[in-house]
C-alpha positions as a Markdown table, in Angstrom:
| # | Residue | x | y | z |
|---|---|---|---|---|
| 1 | Met | -22.4 | -25.6 | 7.6 |
| 2 | Lys | -20.5 | -21.7 | 8.4 |
| 3 | Tyr | -16.8 | -21.5 | 8.1 |
| 4 | Glu | -15.5 | -19.1 | 10.6 |
| 5 | Asp | -13.5 | -15.8 | 9.1 |
| 6 | Lys | -10.1 | -16.8 | 9.8 |
| 7 | Phe | -8.6 | -13.6 | 8.6 |
| 8 | Arg | -11.0 | -10.9 | 9.3 |
| 9 | Leu | -10.0 | -8.7 | 7.0 |
| 10 | Thr | -11.1 | -4.8 | 7.0 |
| 11 | Pro | -12.9 | -4.1 | 3.4 |
| 12 | Glu | -9.6 | -1.7 | 2.8 |
| 13 | Glu | -7.3 | -5.0 | 3.7 |
| 14 | Asn | -9.3 | -7.1 | 1.3 |
| 15 | Arg | -8.5 | -4.8 | -1.2 |
| 16 | Arg | -4.9 | -4.2 | -1.0 |
| 17 | Phe | -4.8 | -8.0 | -0.9 |
| 18 | Ala | -7.1 | -8.3 | -3.8 |
| 19 | Lys | -4.5 | -5.7 | -5.6 |
| 20 | Thr | -1.3 | -7.1 | -4.8 |
| 21 | Asn | -1.9 | -10.6 | -5.2 |
| 22 | Leu | -4.0 | -9.8 | -8.8 |
| 23 | Thr | -1.9 | -11.2 | -10.8 |
| 24 | Lys | -0.9 | -14.2 | -9.5 |
| 25 | Leu | -5.1 | -14.8 | -9.1 |
| 26 | Val | -5.0 | -14.3 | -12.9 |
| 27 | Phe | -2.5 | -16.7 | -13.8 |
| 28 | Thr | -3.8 | -19.4 | -12.2 |
| 29 | Asn | -7.5 | -18.9 | -13.1 |
| 30 | Ser | -5.5 | -19.1 | -16.5 |
| 31 | Arg | -3.8 | -22.2 | -15.9 |
| 32 | Phe | -7.1 | -23.9 | -15.0 |
| 33 | Glu | -8.5 | -22.8 | -18.3 |
| 34 | Gly | -5.6 | -24.5 | -20.5 |
| 35 | Leu | -4.0 | -21.1 | -21.4 |
| 36 | Thr | -0.1 | -21.1 | -21.6 |
| 37 | Ile | 0.8 | -17.8 | -20.6 |
| 38 | Thr | 3.9 | -16.7 | -18.1 |
| 39 | Met | 3.2 | -14.7 | -15.0 |
| 40 | Pro | 5.1 | -12.0 | -17.1 |
| 41 | Gln | 3.2 | -12.1 | -19.8 |
| 42 | Thr | 0.1 | -12.0 | -17.3 |
| 43 | Gln | 1.8 | -8.8 | -15.8 |
| 44 | Thr | 2.3 | -7.3 | -19.1 |
| 45 | Ile | -1.6 | -8.0 | -19.9 |
| 46 | Ile | -2.7 | -6.2 | -16.1 |
| 47 | Asp | -0.9 | -3.3 | -16.9 |
| 48 | Gly | -2.4 | -2.7 | -19.8 |
| 49 | Ser | 0.9 | -2.6 | -22.2 |
| 50 | Gly | 0.3 | -5.5 | -24.2 |
| 51 | Cys | -1.7 | -4.4 | -26.9 |
């Protein structure tokens, strides 16, 4: 079964979407993995200042 592309994002729009939602995507996936991390902690890790 083939699904229609509902959003029709250009490559640039797709990159911008991924950049603006990266923290949410990583946070959501970490919850599926069973990690107990908060959204602010996730943002700190993404920003690279958690070291």
